[in-house]
N, C-alpha and C positions, 0 to 999 in steps of 0.2 A: 765796356765796348758797345758801340752802337748796334742795334738789331739789324740783321740782314733781311729777315722776313718781316715785312711791314704790311699787314692787311689794310691799313688805312690808305694805301696807295689807290685802292679800288673804290674809295669813298670820297675822293678829292674834289669832284665837281658833280653837278647834277647830271651832266652828259655821261660821265663815267659811271655813276651809280645806275643810271638808266640802262647803259650798255651791258652791265654785268648782273642786272636784276634776275633773280632765279624764277620768279613767277610774275605774271602780269594780269591785270584786270582787262577784260574786254566787254563791251556792251552786250555781246551775245552770250556772255556767261551769266547774265542777270535775268531773273524772272520776277515779274511783278504780281504779288497777291492783290486781288481786288474783291471788294464786297458789294453785292447788289441786293437791295432790300425792296420787297414788293410794295410796301405801303407808302413809299416816299414820293413826294412831288418835286423835291429838290434835294441835292446832296446834303448829307448830315455829317458835320465834323465830329470826330471822336476825341473826347477829352483826354483819354489815356494814350492816344496815338496822334500827337500833333502833326498836322499835315496830311493825315489819312482820313478818308471819308467813307461812309456808306453811300453807294451810288444809286441813282435811278438808272433805268435802261439807257436813257439819252446821255447822261453824264458818263456812264460806263463806256459807251462807244467813243465819246470824245476823248476820255483818258486813255483808252486802248489805242486809239490812233496816234495820240501823242507819244505813247510808249514805243509803238512800232516805228514812228518817225525817228525816235532817238536811238534806235537800234537794239532795244531790249529783246532778249532772246525768246521770251514767252510770257504768257499771262495765265495766272492760276485763279480761277473763279470760285467764290464762296457765295451761296445763296441764302437769303433770309426771308422765309415765307410769311405771309400774313397768318396762316392757320397752321398750327402744330398739333400733332396727336401722338398717341402711344407708339404707333408703328412708323411715324415719319412718312406718311403717305404722299406728301408733296415731293418727296425726293425723287421718285421715279415717274411722277405725273408729267406727261409731255408738255402740259401747260404750267407746270411749276416754275417758279421764278428762275431757278438755276438753269433749267433746260431751255427756257425762253432766252435767257442771256447767252447761253452757248450758241443757240441758233442764230441770234442776232450777230454775234461776232464772227461766226463762221460765214454767214451770208455776206457780211460787209468786208471782211478781211481775207477770206479764203485761206490760202496756204501762205499768206504773207508773213505770218508769225505762227507760233505753236500755241494752240488754245488748249488749256488744261482745266479739268474739273476736279474739285475736291469730292472724293467719293467717301462720304461718311454720313451718318444719320444725326449727328449731334445738333446741327442747325435746324433740323426738321422735327425733332421729337419734343413732346411736351415735358419730358423729364430731363432732357439735355444730355442723355448718355449716347454713346456712339453705336448702340445696338438696341435690339429688342429685349425687353425685360421679361423674366419668367415670373411665376406666381410668388416667388419670394422677394422679388425686387432686384435680383441679380441679372447681369447681362447674359443672355442666352447666346452663346457663341454660334451654334449651328443654325438656329433660327435667324440670326443676324446675317449669316452668309447668304441665305436665300434672298434677303432684302438687297444685299450688296450686288448679287448677280443681276437682279432686276434693275438696279440703279446703273450698273455698267452698260446694259443694253440701252437704256433710256439716254444716257449721256453720250454714248457712241452715235445713236440715231440723231441726237441734237447737234452733232458736229465736233465733239471734242477729239483732239488728236491724241491727248494723253489723259489717263485717269489716275489721279493721285489717291491711292488706297491708304487712308490715314487712320483707319479705325483700330488697327492692331488686334484684329481677330485672327485666331489660328486658322490657317487654310484660306485666307482671303484672296491671295494671289491666284492660287490654283482654281478656285471656284469662279472667279471673274474671268480668268483666261479661257476656261472652258465655255462659259456662257458667251463670251465675245466670239470665239471661234465657231461655236454652233450656230450663231446668227450671222455669220459672214463678215464679222469685223476683225479679220485677222491682222489688219494693219494698225489697229488702235494699240497704242503703247501703254503698258502698265508700269507705273511708278510705284514701287513698293516702299512704304514707310517702314523700313527694316528695323531701325532703332529709334522709336519714338518714346521718349521718357516722360514719366509722370512728373512734370516740372512746374515749379512756381513761376517760371518765366512766361507762361501763357496768359497771365493775368489780364492785360489790356485786350487780348483777343476775345475774351468773354464779352466785353462791351461791344466789340466790333460785330459779333454775330448774335447779340441780344440773348446770350446763353441762359437757358432755364435750368442749368445743372444744379442739383442738390447732392452734396457728397463729393466724391472724387472718382478718379479713373484708375486707381492703383491696381485693380484686379486685371486690367488688360494692357495698360501702358507700362513700360519697363521701369524697374526700380533704379533710381539714380546711382545706387551703390554698385550696380553690376555692369561690367564691361565685357567680360567673356560671353555673356548671354547674347550680346549683340552679334557676335560671330556665329552663334547657333541660329539666330534669326536670319542672318545673311544666307547661310547654307540652305535654309528652308525656302526663302523667297526665290533664290536662284533655281532650286529644284522645281519650284512651282511655275517658273516661267517669267519672273520679273525681268523687264527690259532695262530698268533703271532702279537704283536703290537710294534710300534717303536716310540721313541722320538728322534728328531734330530733338531739341534745339541745337544751335551751332556752337557758340563760344564756350558754354559750360562743358561741352562734350568733344572738344578738339582731339582728345586722345582716342576716343571711339571713332571719330571721323577718319583719323589717320590710319587706324588699324583696318577699318573697313575698306578704305581706298587702296591700301596695299594689297588686300586679299581679293578684291572684287574684279571680275573680268568684264563687268558692265559699268556704264557710267555711274558715278556717285555724286549725289546732290546733297545740299544741306539747306536748312531753313533758318534764317536769322529771324527769330520769332519776335513777337510783339514786345515782350519784356526787354529783350536785348536792344531793340529799337528805342523804346521809351527811356531806358537808362541813359543812353547817349543824348537823346533830345533834351531830357530834363536836366542832365548834368551840364550840357552846353548852355541851356537857358539860364542856369544859375551862375554861369561864368567859371565853372570848375574845370572844363576841358575845352580844347579847340574842336569845334564840331566837325569841320571838314576833314581834319587830320584823323580824328577818331573814327569817322565813318570809313575812310579809306583803309586805315590800319585794321579795322575789324574784318573787312572784306578780304584784304590780303591774307589775314590769318587763315581764312577758310581755304583759299587757294594753296597756301603753303602746306596745309594739312592734307591736301589731296582732292578737294572738292572740284568737280568739273563744272558745276553751275550752282548758283546761290539764289534762293528765294529771299528777296529783301524788299521792304517797303520803300527803300531809296532807289529802286532800280531805274526809274526814269531820270531822276535827278543825276545819279552817278553816270548813267549812260550819256546823258547830255554833256556832262563835264568831260568825259573821256573823248567825246567827239569834238572837243574844242569849244563847247558852249560854256556859259557861266552859271555857276550854282546860285 
């Protein structure tokens, strides 16, 4: 007998598929990570991230304007200073490269977009870790929190709308929220990196920030084997006042993203990290996959899993395409 129920009816034409699509991408869902390096006189391409550069302040502003014109929802800034030391002193220096970049974008773009700052010490320390080291060489959680509080105030003063707490220190959300509120920055948003895993997929990012890291970050970033632990971290971040929460990386942790999205009363974002980006770019360059389709499919996967917004290095390109432009 011929089947009565035919799901293929809803796949018959592009118009029909579009009409019944369960999730959609929108330019406002996309956030562009950007790197600004203090010592550059011109943008520097990154071999591990084709199409991505370390910016000068001038090229950063140009690229930011392009992203805003394409409808990208926000910009996440990472700073690479000329001088690094044990405590990452440039991180909260008002004249440090990241804070100068934040001021520049806020002065030029105002509230036209959402300007975000990575709040972590790894780009600023001579040892490359996300915190202050104790006498044994281990990351001192509570001493690091003091540095994070100072960074939060500096980044808020520089004009950041959102602070991305990516260091995975216990108590980081609560300490930064208290510091911000005590200094009158009650409207500055805290993005808690709730589930940030100790992942191999960060590899190309190390080049992007000229990482000085020796060793690994397994004592503070989450173990890839653990999913339930992410829900414990979610409860803690919410209790400490996180306004938005994050799962990072993206594709290897879609199960965690889906569970966090189901449980979270606040927006949930994910970060399509450097290794995810590089895999698609290099596979496409080798002719192994269709680049545009793979990019779109990967982003749709995040939306299907429950992400409200996605940090991706393709943000401007995809936003332009969604608005009817050509990739």
